[in-house]
C-alpha positions in Angstrom: 112.4 9.8 -29.5 111.8 7.9 -32.8 109.4 4.5 -32.8 107.2 8.0 -30.1 107.4 11.0 -32.6 108.0 8.1 -35.8 111.8 9.9 -36.4 115.5 8.6 -36.8 117.2 11.6 -35.4 121.0 12.5 -34.6 122.2 14.7 -32.1 123.7 17.5 -34.2 121.2 20.7 -32.7 124.2 23.3 -32.1 124.6 23.6 -34.8 122.7 27.2 -36.5 122.1 25.7 -40.2 119.9 22.9 -41.7 122.5 20.5 -42.9 120.3 19.7 -46.3 120.6 23.7 -47.8 124.4 24.4 -47.3 127.5 22.8 -49.0 130.3 21.7 -46.8 132.0 24.8 -47.0 128.9 26.3 -44.8 128.5 23.1 -43.6 132.3 22.7 -41.8 131.6 26.5 -40.7 129.1 25.8 -38.6 130.6 22.6 -37.2 133.4 25.0 -36.2 131.4 27.5 -34.5 129.5 25.0 -32.5 132.2 22.6 -32.2 135.5 24.7 -30.7 137.9 23.2 -30.0 138.0 20.0 -31.3 141.2 17.8 -32.4 142.4 18.6 -36.0 140.3 16.5 -38.4 137.3 15.9 -35.9 135.3 19.0 -37.8 135.7 17.4 -41.3 134.8 13.4 -39.6 131.4 15.3 -37.7 130.6 16.8 -41.4 131.0 14.1 -43.5 129.4 12.0 -40.5 126.1 14.1 -41.2 126.5 14.8 -44.3 126.2 10.8 -44.7 123.1 11.1 -43.0 121.5 14.5 -45.2 122.4 11.7 -47.9 120.1 8.4 -46.9 118.5 8.9 -49.5 114.5 8.3 -49.4 112.6 4.0 -49.7 116.8 2.6 -47.6 115.8 0.6 -44.4 118.5 1.8 -42.0 119.2 0.1 -38.1 119.0 2.2 -36.0 120.7 1.1 -33.0 123.2 1.9 -29.6 126.2 0.3 -28.7 129.6 -0.5 -30.8 131.3 1.9 -32.7 133.7 1.8 -35.5 137.1 3.0 -33.9 136.1 1.0 -31.0 138.4 -1.7 -30.0 136.3 -4.1 -27.8 133.6 -6.2 -28.8 131.0 -4.5 -26.3 127.0 -5.6 -26.7 124.8 -3.8 -29.2 121.1 -3.4 -28.6 118.9 -2.9 -32.2 115.9 -0.7 -31.6 114.3 -1.3 -34.7 115.3 -1.5 -38.5 113.1 1.3 -39.9 112.8 2.8 -43.3 113.2 6.1 -44.7 109.8 7.8 -46.1 111.4 11.6 -46.7 113.3 14.2 -46.5 115.6 16.3 -43.1 113.7 18.6 -41.6 116.3 20.8 -39.4 115.2 21.6 -35.7 116.7 24.5 -34.1 117.2 23.6 -30.4 114.5 24.3 -27.9 112.0 24.1 -30.4 111.3 20.4 -29.8 108.9 19.4 -26.8 
């Protein structure tokens, strides 16, 4: 998607609000509503992850990759898709509205 549509995205489409337009309290409530029954602390971690994504400054260079995560114990290969420069603000796309 990032190459074809020239975007970088994270998959939080069930969160019903635009995270760039709300504070952390409202974002946490939306995450809890979208993903009920998670382990304690998971919702707060999700909010921090979303907030970190939303707060990436324009003109930042980012690495688009798949593979190793911060909690992973074994070192499986990492697939690097691309480096990209952030050139615009976050846009929230509601579920089902993408072509």
